[in-house]
Backbone bond lengths (Angstrom), bond angles and torsions (degrees), N, CA, C in turn:
res aa  C-N    CA-C-N  psi(-1)  N-CA   C-N-CA  omega(-1)  CA-C   N-CA-C  phi
1 M - - - 1.387 - - 1.527 108.29 -
2 I 1.234 120.55 141.80 1.533 123.62 177.31 1.483 105.33 -118.32
3 G 1.327 116.72 125.49 1.421 124.32 179.71 1.450 119.07 -117.11
4 S 1.487 113.37 -10.27 1.416 114.81 -179.50 1.533 106.64 -149.52
5 K 1.266 117.60 172.69 1.467 127.36 178.86 1.573 108.67 -62.36
6 E 1.354 114.69 -40.27 1.459 114.99 177.29 1.483 111.72 -67.36
7 E 1.253 123.09 -40.85 1.408 122.20 -178.43 1.490 109.42 -67.18
8 L 1.347 120.46 -32.97 1.428 123.58 172.47 1.435 114.27 -59.87
9 L 1.338 114.98 -47.69 1.527 121.96 179.45 1.513 110.87 -63.26
10 E 1.264 119.58 -26.90 1.519 124.57 -176.16 1.539 109.72 -77.76
11 Q 1.351 116.00 -16.19 1.457 118.95 -174.29 1.549 107.90 -69.95
12 K 1.288 114.30 148.82 1.504 121.28 170.92 1.501 111.08 -94.76
13 F 1.351 115.43 112.15 1.419 118.42 -176.07 1.701 105.31 -107.49
14 T 1.252 110.23 160.34 1.443 114.68 175.59 1.481 109.89 -86.89
15 N 1.361 114.03 170.59 1.551 118.14 178.17 1.477 111.75 -91.54
16 N 1.341 117.87 13.19 1.438 119.70 175.94 1.501 115.76 -56.80
17 K 1.265 118.32 143.26 1.380 122.44 172.41 1.549 112.03 -119.95
18 Y 1.270 114.79 141.06 1.494 117.81 -171.60 1.579 105.06 -120.79
19 Y 1.254 113.65 137.70 1.519 119.97 178.18 1.636 105.40 -123.45
20 I 1.380 113.07 134.98 1.393 122.93 -179.24 1.527 108.22 -110.77
21 L 1.256 120.13 125.60 1.539 126.45 -178.13 1.439 107.81 -135.09
22 R 1.352 111.67 124.50 1.518 118.45 175.13 1.464 106.64 -87.99
23 H 1.313 117.28 156.82 1.420 123.75 177.06 1.587 111.22 -63.67
24 G 1.318 115.75 155.96 1.504 123.54 176.25 1.466 110.45 -72.19
25 Q 1.378 113.50 179.12 1.511 120.43 175.49 1.495 113.45 -54.25
26 T 1.324 117.53 139.11 1.446 121.91 177.50 1.534 111.40 -108.30
27 N 1.233 116.74 164.18 1.506 123.60 171.15 1.563 109.02 -59.28
28 Y 1.330 115.36 -36.12 1.537 119.80 -176.77 1.489 109.21 -64.85
29 Q 1.410 116.50 -36.39 1.499 120.13 174.95 1.543 112.63 -67.50
30 I 1.304 118.14 -37.62 1.348 125.24 -175.75 1.506 109.10 -63.83
31 K 1.354 113.79 -41.51 1.434 119.51 -174.55 1.501 112.82 -78.19
32 K 1.371 110.62 -2.41 1.502 121.09 174.81 1.551 105.54 57.31
33 R 1.178 119.67 54.00 1.453 123.22 171.87 1.514 105.30 -81.58
34 E 1.323 115.09 -165.53 1.420 117.05 179.52 1.486 115.90 -57.87
35 W 1.322 119.23 158.23 1.406 123.23 -173.04 1.534 112.42 -71.03
36 I 1.322 113.47 -28.95 1.515 121.11 -176.37 1.627 104.87 -99.05
37 Y 1.315 114.42 134.40 1.442 117.14 175.37 1.525 111.88 -66.60
38 P 1.357 122.50 140.74 1.545 116.63 173.06 1.480 111.79 -66.71
39 W 1.356 116.61 151.64 1.404 122.66 173.46 1.504 106.88 -138.83
40 P 1.260 121.24 128.41 1.503 126.07 -6.34 1.541 108.04 -72.48
41 E 1.350 115.00 153.09 1.464 120.75 179.07 1.610 108.62 -65.29
42 K 1.337 110.67 126.97 1.574 110.53 176.97 1.470 108.70 -79.54
43 E 1.280 121.10 -28.63 1.479 125.98 172.27 1.515 108.43 -134.88
44 P 1.324 114.55 151.55 1.537 118.64 -178.98 1.582 111.19 -59.68
45 I 1.270 107.00 133.79 1.527 115.41 172.42 1.529 108.38 -101.12
46 L 1.298 114.79 108.50 1.483 117.64 -177.03 1.451 114.92 -104.23
47 L 1.331 118.16 167.74 1.480 123.18 178.67 1.528 108.48 -71.68
48 A 1.320 116.87 136.72 1.489 122.96 169.26 1.494 108.37 -72.91
49 K 1.313 115.31 168.88 1.502 121.17 174.17 1.465 110.75 -52.39
50 E 1.297 118.47 -49.23 1.408 125.63 179.33 1.502 112.27 -58.69
51 G 1.366 117.81 -40.01 1.403 124.62 178.95 1.560 111.65 -63.20
52 K 1.357 113.33 -40.46 1.457 115.72 -177.58 1.605 107.43 -74.08
53 N 1.284 117.22 -30.37 1.494 120.85 175.73 1.567 109.01 -68.07
54 Q 1.319 119.01 -39.27 1.403 122.64 176.01 1.617 112.23 -60.05
55 I 1.303 115.40 -42.46 1.482 122.84 179.61 1.418 110.92 -70.38
56 K 1.359 118.25 -39.23 1.502 119.52 178.21 1.521 107.97 -63.10
57 K 1.338 119.84 -41.72 1.449 121.19 179.95 1.580 111.53 -65.37
58 A 1.288 113.36 -41.74 1.482 115.83 174.02 1.506 114.16 -62.94
59 A 1.322 114.48 -34.38 1.509 119.26 179.62 1.495 108.40 -66.78
60 K 1.317 119.29 -37.50 1.451 118.56 179.07 1.513 110.85 -61.28
61 G 1.315 118.16 -36.22 1.506 119.53 177.96 1.500 111.87 -68.43
62 L 1.337 119.33 -23.52 1.437 124.88 173.55 1.407 117.53 -87.88
63 K 1.303 120.06 -7.75 1.461 128.40 -171.13 1.576 111.45 -51.30
64 D 1.307 116.81 -44.68 1.534 124.55 -176.04 1.440 113.93 -82.54
65 K 1.394 114.07 -8.03 1.525 115.35 -177.42 1.581 105.29 -84.49
66 K 1.313 113.08 147.55 1.447 121.59 172.63 1.442 114.27 -81.57
67 I 1.404 116.81 87.59 1.465 118.25 -175.06 1.474 106.32 -103.17
68 D 1.426 112.88 120.61 1.436 123.50 -174.60 1.552 111.36 -88.50
69 I 1.306 115.29 -37.28 1.438 123.39 -176.11 1.486 112.83 -149.21
70 I 1.322 114.57 150.19 1.460 121.50 176.38 1.534 109.54 -126.67
71 Y 1.367 110.89 122.87 1.505 113.87 175.97 1.513 108.15 -101.45
72 F 1.251 116.36 144.09 1.442 123.85 175.96 1.473 112.81 -152.94
73 S 1.431 114.49 160.53 1.401 115.94 -176.01 1.556 107.31 -82.37
74 D 1.363 113.38 178.42 1.435 117.96 -175.20 1.564 115.64 -86.09
75 I 1.305 113.47 7.47 1.524 118.01 177.21 1.436 110.63 -76.46
76 N 1.317 120.32 147.97 1.394 124.33 -176.75 1.549 114.74 -58.17
77 R 1.270 117.43 -46.45 1.498 120.06 -178.90 1.493 109.11 -62.51
78 A 1.263 120.46 -37.63 1.550 119.87 177.45 1.566 107.02 -66.54
79 R 1.275 120.31 -46.39 1.481 121.85 179.05 1.515 108.86 -57.66
80 Q 1.296 117.38 -47.19 1.525 117.42 179.83 1.505 111.53 -58.79
81 T 1.277 117.47 -42.13 1.459 123.41 175.95 1.477 113.22 -56.04
82 A 1.287 115.39 -52.32 1.490 120.91 -178.27 1.501 110.04 -63.79
83 E 1.285 117.14 -39.31 1.544 120.02 -179.72 1.524 107.61 -65.03
84 I 1.306 121.69 -36.24 1.533 118.94 -178.92 1.509 107.71 -75.33
85 V 1.228 119.93 -38.50 1.468 121.19 178.88 1.545 111.50 -64.65
């Protein structure tokens, strides 16, 4: 339990680094449907061409990082994003 700044600074932390990346633009967004994605998805919501390009650009920025593992949700657009990275 950490109750003060001093206790926080006393903790032993790893040198792990974490990167969070959201999926790129989807066809669902292009069609300007509702702001919130439906759940569960009735049909797969996939990355649009521009979304794939956005993720490729982001992946270039991560190229020199030592990434050991990628976690992603089971939705298609997240899987597509992870596969590109």
